[in-house]
N, CA, C and O atoms as a GROMACS GRO file, in nm:
protein
  392
    1MET      N    1   9.990   9.221  11.010
    1MET     CA    2   9.862   9.189  11.070
    1MET      C    3   9.820   9.306  11.159
    1MET      O    4   9.901   9.366  11.230
    2ILE      N    5   9.693   9.335  11.153
    2ILE     CA    6   9.635   9.436  11.240
    2ILE      C    7   9.550   9.363  11.344
    2ILE      O    8   9.468   9.278  11.310
    3ARG      N    9   9.571   9.397  11.468
    3ARG     CA   10   9.494   9.337  11.576
    3ARG      C   11   9.409   9.447  11.638
    3ARG      O   12   9.461   9.543  11.694
    4LEU      N   13   9.279   9.431  11.629
    4LEU     CA   14   9.186   9.532  11.676
    4LEU      C   15   9.121   9.485  11.805
    4LEU      O   16   9.049   9.385  11.807
    5GLN      N   17   9.148   9.558  11.913
    5GLN     CA   18   9.091   9.524  12.042
    5GLN      C   19   8.978   9.622  12.070
    5GLN      O   20   8.996   9.744  12.059
    6ILE      N   21   8.862   9.569  12.106
    6ILE     CA   22   8.744   9.653  12.126
    6ILE      C   23   8.692   9.636  12.267
    6ILE      O   24   8.672   9.524  12.314
    7GLN      N   25   8.671   9.750  12.334
    7GLN     CA   26   8.611   9.749  12.467
    7GLN      C   27   8.489   9.840  12.462
    7GLN      O   28   8.490   9.944  12.397
    8SER      N   29   8.385   9.799  12.532
    8SER     CA   30   8.263   9.878  12.532
    8SER      C   31   8.201   9.880  12.671
    8SER      O   32   8.198   9.779  12.741
    9ASP      N   33   8.152   9.997  12.710
    9ASP     CA   34   8.084  10.012  12.838
    9ASP      C   35   7.932   9.998  12.825
    9ASP      O   36   7.860  10.007  12.925
   10THR      N   37   7.885   9.976  12.704
   10THR     CA   38   7.740   9.965  12.682
   10THR      C   39   7.701   9.820  12.658
   10THR      O   40   7.787   9.734  12.638
   11LYS      N   41   7.572   9.796  12.658
   11LYS     CA   42   7.523   9.660  12.632
   11LYS      C   43   7.525   9.626  12.483
   11LYS      O   44   7.520   9.510  12.445
   12GLU      N   45   7.532   9.730  12.400
   12GLU     CA   46   7.538   9.706  12.256
   12GLU      C   47   7.665   9.630  12.224
   12GLU      O   48   7.769   9.650  12.287
   13ASN      N   49   7.656   9.544  12.126
   13ASN     CA   50   7.772   9.465  12.088
   13ASN      C   51   7.861   9.547  11.995
   13ASN      O   52   7.841   9.550  11.874
   14ALA      N   53   7.959   9.613  12.053
   14ALA     CA   54   8.050   9.700  11.978
   14ALA      C   55   8.126   9.621  11.871
   14ALA      O   56   8.152   9.673  11.762
   15MET      N   57   8.160   9.498  11.901
   15MET     CA   58   8.234   9.415  11.805
   15MET      C   59   8.153   9.398  11.676
   15MET      O   60   8.207   9.411  11.567
   16ASP      N   61   8.024   9.370  11.690
   16ASP     CA   62   7.939   9.353  11.571
   16ASP      C   63   7.931   9.482  11.491
   16ASP      O   64   7.935   9.479  11.368
   17ILE      N   65   7.920   9.594  11.559
   17ILE     CA   66   7.911   9.723  11.492
   17ILE      C   67   8.038   9.750  11.411
   17ILE      O   68   8.031   9.791  11.295
   18VAL      N   69   8.152   9.727  11.472
   18VAL     CA   70   8.280   9.752  11.405
   18VAL      C   71   8.300   9.655  11.289
   18VAL      O   72   8.341   9.696  11.181
   19GLN      N   73   8.270   9.528  11.311
   19GLN     CA   74   8.286   9.429  11.204
   19GLN      C   75   8.193   9.460  11.086
   19GLN      O   76   8.232   9.444  10.971
   20THR      N   77   8.072   9.504  11.115
   20THR     CA   78   7.977   9.539  11.009
   20THR      C   79   8.029   9.659  10.930
   20THR      O   80   8.021   9.661  10.807
   21ALA      N   81   8.081   9.758  10.999
   21ALA     CA   82   8.135   9.878  10.932
   21ALA      C   83   8.255   9.841  10.844
   21ALA      O   84   8.267   9.890  10.732
   22ILE      N   85   8.342   9.757  10.895
   22ILE     CA   86   8.459   9.717  10.817
   22ILE      C   87   8.417   9.630  10.699
   22ILE      O   88   8.474   9.644  10.590
   23SER      N   89   8.321   9.543  10.717
   23SER     CA   90   8.270   9.462  10.607
   23SER      C   91   8.209   9.549  10.498
   23SER      O   92   8.227   9.523  10.379
   24ALA      N   93   8.138   9.653  10.538
   24ALA     CA   94   8.079   9.746  10.441
   24ALA      C   95   8.188   9.819  10.363
   24ALA      O   96   8.175   9.840  10.243
   25GLU      N   97   8.295   9.857  10.432
   25GLU     CA   98   8.406   9.925  10.364
   25GLU      C   99   8.476   9.830  10.268
   25GLU      O  100   8.515   9.872  10.158
   26ILE      N  101   8.491   9.705  10.306
   26ILE     CA  102   8.551   9.606  10.216
   26ILE      C  103   8.466   9.593  10.090
   26ILE      O  104   8.519   9.590   9.979
   27LYS      N  105   8.335   9.585  10.106
   27LYS     CA  106   8.244   9.572   9.992
   27LYS      C  107   8.255   9.696   9.902
   27LYS      O  108   8.260   9.683   9.779
   28ARG      N  109   8.260   9.814   9.962
   28ARG     CA  110   8.272   9.938   9.885
   28ARG      C  111   8.403   9.940   9.805
   28ARG      O  112   8.405   9.979   9.689
   29LEU      N  113   8.511   9.896   9.869
   29LEU     CA  114   8.640   9.891   9.801
   29LEU      C  115   8.639   9.789   9.687
   29LEU      O  116   8.697   9.813   9.582
   30GLU      N  117   8.573   9.676   9.709
   30GLU     CA  118   8.565   9.574   9.604
   30GLU      C  119   8.487   9.625   9.483
   30GLU      O  120   8.523   9.595   9.369
   31ILE      N  121   8.383   9.702   9.507
   31ILE     CA  122   8.307   9.763   9.397
   31ILE      C  123   8.396   9.863   9.323
   31ILE      O  124   8.398   9.866   9.200
   32GLY      N  125   8.469   9.944   9.398
   32GLY     CA  126   8.562  10.039   9.336
   32GLY      C  127   8.670   9.970   9.258
   32GLY      O  128   8.708  10.016   9.150
   33LEU      N  129   8.721   9.859   9.310
   33LEU     CA  130   8.824   9.782   9.241
   33LEU      C  131   8.771   9.729   9.109
   33LEU      O  132   8.841   9.731   9.008
   34HIS      N  133   8.648   9.681   9.110
   34HIS     CA  134   8.586   9.629   8.987
   34HIS      C  135   8.578   9.740   8.881
   34HIS      O  136   8.611   9.717   8.765
   35LYS      N  137   8.535   9.858   8.922
   35LYS     CA  138   8.526   9.971   8.827
   35LYS      C  139   8.664  10.011   8.775
   35LYS      O  140   8.680  10.038   8.656
   36THR      N  141   8.761  10.013   8.863
   36THR     CA  142   8.897  10.049   8.824
   36THR      C  143   8.955   9.946   8.728
   36THR      O  144   9.017   9.982   8.628
   37GLU      N  145   8.935   9.819   8.759
   37GLU     CA  146   8.984   9.711   8.670
   37GLU      C  147   8.920   9.722   8.532
   37GLU      O  148   8.985   9.698   8.430
   38LYS      N  149   8.794   9.757   8.528
   38LYS     CA  150   8.722   9.772   8.402
   38LYS      C  151   8.785   9.884   8.318
   38LYS      O  152   8.804   9.868   8.197
   39GLN      N  153   8.818   9.996   8.381
   39GLN     CA  154   8.881  10.108   8.311
   39GLN      C  155   9.021  10.068   8.260
   39GLN      O  156   9.058  10.101   8.148
   40ILE      N  157   9.097   9.999   8.345
   40ILE     CA  158   9.231   9.956   8.306
   40ILE      C  159   9.224   9.861   8.186
   40ILE      O  160   9.300   9.875   8.090
   41LYS      N  161   9.131   9.767   8.191
   41LYS     CA  162   9.116   9.672   8.079
   41LYS      C  163   9.074   9.743   7.951
   41LYS      O  164   9.114   9.703   7.842
   42ARG      N  165   8.994   9.849   7.964
   42ARG     CA  166   8.954   9.926   7.847
   42ARG      C  167   9.077   9.988   7.780
   42ARG      O  168   9.091   9.982   7.658
   43PHE      N  169   9.166  10.046   7.859
   43PHE     CA  170   9.288  10.103   7.803
   43PHE      C  171   9.376   9.994   7.741
   43PHE      O  172   9.428  10.012   7.631
   44GLU      N  173   9.393   9.882   7.812
   44GLU     CA  174   9.477   9.774   7.760
   44GLU      C  175   9.423   9.720   7.628
   44GLU      O  176   9.500   9.691   7.536
   45LYS      N  177   9.292   9.708   7.619
   45LYS     CA  178   9.231   9.658   7.495
   45LYS      C  179   9.245   9.761   7.382
   45LYS      O  180   9.280   9.726   7.270
   46GLU      N  181   9.217   9.888   7.414
   46GLU     CA  182   9.223   9.992   7.311
   46GLU      C  183   9.362  10.004   7.251
   46GLU      O  184   9.376  10.024   7.130
   47TYR      N  185   9.465   9.992   7.334
   47TYR     CA  186   9.601  10.009   7.286
   47TYR      C  187   9.676   9.877   7.270
   47TYR      O  188   9.794   9.875   7.233
   48ASN      N  189   9.608   9.766   7.299
   48ASN     CA  190   9.666   9.633   7.283
   48ASN      C  191   9.803   9.624   7.351
   48ASN      O  192   9.901   9.576   7.294
   49VAL      N  193   9.806   9.671   7.477
   49VAL     CA  194   9.929   9.669   7.554
   49VAL      C  195   9.893   9.648   7.702
   49VAL      O  196   9.793   9.700   7.750
   50SER      N  197   9.975   9.572   7.771
   50SER     CA  198   9.951   9.550   7.914
   50SER      C  199   9.984   9.677   7.992
   50SER      O  200  10.058   9.763   7.944
   51SER      N  201   9.930   9.687   8.109
   51SER     CA  202   9.960   9.803   8.193
   51SER      C  203  10.106   9.806   8.234
   51SER      O  204  10.164   9.913   8.249
   52ASP      N  205  10.167   9.689   8.252
   52ASP     CA  206  10.310   9.684   8.284
   52ASP      C  207  10.393   9.746   8.171
   52ASP      O  208  10.483   9.826   8.194
   53THR      N  209  10.360   9.707   8.048
   53THR     CA  210  10.430   9.763   7.932
   53THR      C  211  10.401   9.912   7.920
   53THR      O  212  10.491   9.991   7.890
   54PHE      N  213  10.277   9.950   7.943
   54PHE     CA  214  10.240  10.092   7.940
   54PHE      C  215  10.329  10.172   8.034
   54PHE      O  216  10.383  10.276   7.996
   55GLN      N  217  10.344  10.125   8.157
   55GLN     CA  218  10.423  10.198   8.256
   55GLN      C  219  10.570  10.208   8.219
   55GLN      O  220  10.637  10.306   8.253
   56LYS      N  221  10.620  10.107   8.149
   56LYS     CA  222  10.763  10.104   8.117
   56LYS      C  223  10.797  10.172   7.984
   56LYS      O  224  10.904  10.230   7.969
   57GLU      N  225  10.704  10.164   7.886
   57GLU     CA  226  10.743  10.200   7.750
   57GLU      C  227  10.659  10.308   7.683
   57GLU      O  228  10.704  10.369   7.586
   58VAL      N  229  10.539  10.334   7.731
   58VAL     CA  230  10.448  10.424   7.661
   58VAL      C  231  10.461  10.566   7.716
   58VAL      O  232  10.475  10.586   7.836
   59THR      N  233  10.456  10.661   7.627
   59THR     CA  234  10.455  10.802   7.666
   59THR      C  235  10.320  10.863   7.627
   59THR      O  236  10.245  10.804   7.550
   60ALA      N  237  10.292  10.979   7.679
   60ALA     CA  238  10.165  11.047   7.648
   60ALA      C  239  10.151  11.068   7.497
   60ALA      O  240  10.039  11.062   7.445
   61GLU      N  241  10.260  11.093   7.427
   61GLU     CA  242  10.255  11.116   7.283
   61GLU      C  243  10.212  10.993   7.206
   61GLU      O  244  10.168  11.004   7.091
   62ASP      N  245  10.224  10.874   7.266
   62ASP     CA  246  10.185  10.750   7.200
   62ASP      C  247  10.034  10.727   7.205
   62ASP      O  248   9.984  10.640   7.134
   63LEU      N  249   9.963  10.801   7.285
   63LEU     CA  250   9.820  10.780   7.304
   63LEU      C  251   9.739  10.881   7.225
   63LEU      O  252   9.782  10.995   7.205
   64LYS      N  253   9.621  10.838   7.179
   64LYS     CA  254   9.533  10.929   7.104
   64LYS      C  255   9.494  11.050   7.188
   64LYS      O  256   9.493  11.163   7.140
   65GLY      N  257   9.462  11.025   7.313
   65GLY     CA  258   9.420  11.132   7.403
   65GLY      C  259   9.534  11.206   7.469
   65GLY      O  260   9.513  11.291   7.555
   66LYS      N  261   9.656  11.173   7.430
   66LYS     CA  262   9.779  11.237   7.481
   66LYS      C  263   9.782  11.241   7.634
   66LYS      O  264   9.760  11.139   7.700
   67ASP      N  265   9.808  11.359   7.690
   67ASP     CA  266   9.824  11.374   7.835
   67ASP      C  267   9.702  11.327   7.913
   67ASP      O  268   9.715  11.263   8.018
   68ARG      N  269   9.583  11.359   7.863
   68ARG     CA  270   9.460  11.323   7.935
   68ARG      C  271   9.451  11.172   7.956
   68ARG      O  272   9.427  11.126   8.068
   69GLU      N  273   9.470  11.095   7.850
   69GLU     CA  274   9.462  10.949   7.863
   69GLU      C  275   9.577  10.892   7.944
   69GLU      O  276   9.559  10.798   8.021
   70TYR      N  277   9.694  10.949   7.928
   70TYR     CA  278   9.809  10.901   8.004
   70TYR      C  279   9.785  10.919   8.154
   70TYR      O  280   9.812  10.830   8.234
   71ILE      N  281   9.734  11.036   8.189
   71ILE     CA  282   9.705  11.065   8.330
   71ILE      C  283   9.593  10.975   8.380
   71ILE      O  284   9.600  10.924   8.492
   72GLU      N  285   9.490  10.954   8.300
   72GLU     CA  286   9.378  10.866   8.341
   72GLU      C  287   9.427  10.724   8.365
   72GLU      O  288   9.396  10.665   8.468
   73TRP      N  289   9.503  10.670   8.272
   73TRP     CA  290   9.552  10.532   8.284
   73TRP      C  291   9.644  10.519   8.405
   73TRP      O  292   9.629  10.426   8.485
   74THR      N  293   9.737  10.610   8.418
   74THR     CA  294   9.827  10.609   8.533
   74THR      C  295   9.749  10.622   8.663
   74THR      O  296   9.778  10.554   8.761
   75GLY      N  297   9.650  10.710   8.664
   75GLY     CA  298   9.566  10.729   8.782
   75GLY      C  299   9.491  10.604   8.820
   75GLY      O  300   9.485  10.569   8.938
   76GLU      N  301   9.433  10.536   8.723
   76GLU     CA  302   9.361  10.412   8.751
   76GLU      C  303   9.454  10.306   8.810
   76GLU      O  304   9.414  10.233   8.900
   77LEU      N  305   9.576  10.299   8.761
   77LEU     CA  306   9.673  10.203   8.814
   77LEU      C  307   9.708  10.236   8.960
   77LEU      O  308   9.722  10.146   9.042
   78LYS      N  309   9.722  10.364   8.990
   78LYS     CA  310   9.752  10.405   9.127
   78LYS      C  311   9.633  10.380   9.219
   78LYS      O  312   9.650  10.338   9.334
   79VAL      N  313   9.513  10.404   9.169
   79VAL     CA  314   9.392  10.378   9.247
   79VAL      C  315   9.382  10.228   9.277
   79VAL      O  316   9.353  10.189   9.390
   80ARG      N  317   9.408  10.144   9.176
   80ARG     CA  318   9.403   9.999   9.196
   80ARG      C  319   9.503   9.956   9.303
   80ARG      O  320   9.471   9.875   9.390
   81GLU      N  321   9.622  10.010   9.296
   81GLU     CA  322   9.726   9.976   9.395
   81GLU      C  323   9.681  10.012   9.536
   81GLU      O  324   9.699   9.934   9.630
   82ARG      N  325   9.624  10.130   9.551
   82ARG     CA  326   9.578  10.177   9.683
   82ARG      C  327   9.461  10.092   9.735
   82ARG      O  328   9.458  10.055   9.852
   83ILE      N  329   9.367  10.061   9.646
   83ILE     CA  330   9.252   9.979   9.687
   83ILE      C  331   9.299   9.841   9.730
   83ILE      O  332   9.253   9.789   9.832
   84LEU      N  333   9.389   9.781   9.655
   84LEU     CA  334   9.439   9.647   9.690
   84LEU      C  335   9.510   9.649   9.825
   84LEU      O  336   9.496   9.556   9.905
   85LYS      N  337   9.586   9.754   9.850
   85LYS     CA  338   9.655   9.767   9.980
   85LYS      C  339   9.553   9.779  10.093
   85LYS      O  340   9.565   9.711  10.195
   86ASP      N  341   9.454   9.864  10.075
   86ASP     CA  342   9.351   9.883  10.177
   86ASP      C  343   9.272   9.753  10.200
   86ASP      O  344   9.242   9.718  10.315
   87LEU      N  345   9.239   9.683  10.094
   87LEU     CA  346   9.167   9.555  10.108
   87LEU      C  347   9.249   9.454  10.186
   87LEU      O  348   9.197   9.386  10.275
   88ARG      N  349   9.377   9.443  10.154
   88ARG     CA  350   9.464   9.349  10.227
   88ARG      C  351   9.464   9.383  10.375
   88ARG      O  352   9.451   9.294  10.460
   89ASN      N  353   9.480   9.511  10.407
   89ASN     CA  354   9.484   9.553  10.547
   89ASN      C  355   9.352   9.523  10.618
   89ASN      O  356   9.353   9.470  10.730
   90LEU      N  357   9.241   9.555  10.556
   90LEU     CA  358   9.111   9.534  10.621
   90LEU      C  359   9.079   9.384  10.637
   90LEU      O  360   9.024   9.343  10.738
   91LYS      N  361   9.114   9.306  10.537
   91LYS     CA  362   9.086   9.162  10.543
   91LYS      C  363   9.179   9.090  10.641
   91LYS      O  364   9.150   8.978  10.684
   92ASP      N  365   9.288   9.154  10.676
   92ASP     CA  366   9.387   9.094  10.766
   92ASP      C  367   9.360   9.126  10.913
   92ASP      O  368   9.431   9.078  11.002
   93ILE      N  369   9.258   9.206  10.939
   93ILE     CA  370   9.229   9.246  11.077
   93ILE      C  371   9.186   9.126  11.159
   93ILE      O  372   9.104   9.045  11.115
   94GLN      N  373   9.242   9.115  11.276
   94GLN     CA  374   9.199   9.015  11.374
   94GLN      C  375   9.128   9.090  11.486
   94GLN      O  376   9.180   9.188  11.539
   95TYR      N  377   9.010   9.043  11.520
   95TYR     CA  378   8.929   9.109  11.623
   95TYR      C  379   8.949   9.041  11.758
   95TYR      O  380   8.947   8.918  11.769
   96VAL      N  381   8.968   9.123  11.860
   96VAL     CA  382   8.984   9.073  11.995
   96VAL      C  383   8.884   9.147  12.082
   96VAL      O  384   8.894   9.269  12.097
   97ALA      N  385   8.790   9.077  12.138
   97ALA     CA  386   8.689   9.140  12.225
   97ALA      C  387   8.726   9.125  12.371
   97ALA      O  388   8.788   9.027  12.412
   98GLN      N  389   8.686   9.224  12.449
   98GLN     CA  390   8.709   9.217  12.592
   98GLN      C  391   8.580   9.251  12.664
   98GLN      O  392   8.577   9.252  12.788
   0.00000   0.00000   0.00000
């Protein structure tokens, strides 16, 4: 859990500003996740194999696009992992105002 404590010397509501910025980042990440999932599903459909199986059993030589496709698919999986981690962290933030 992340606990975010916000203090402000101005009359502006700093809490609202921070929450709005974090909400915008969550939305941006969700859009990115959707695009990444779409790319992953395209590879899974094209090769009729799950990404788990791909990671365990497939080599670049097994793919039509060889190294390029292998790197793309692996990259999309790593991007998805990172986005999911960031989303969990941002959604888990607890705000504490003072």
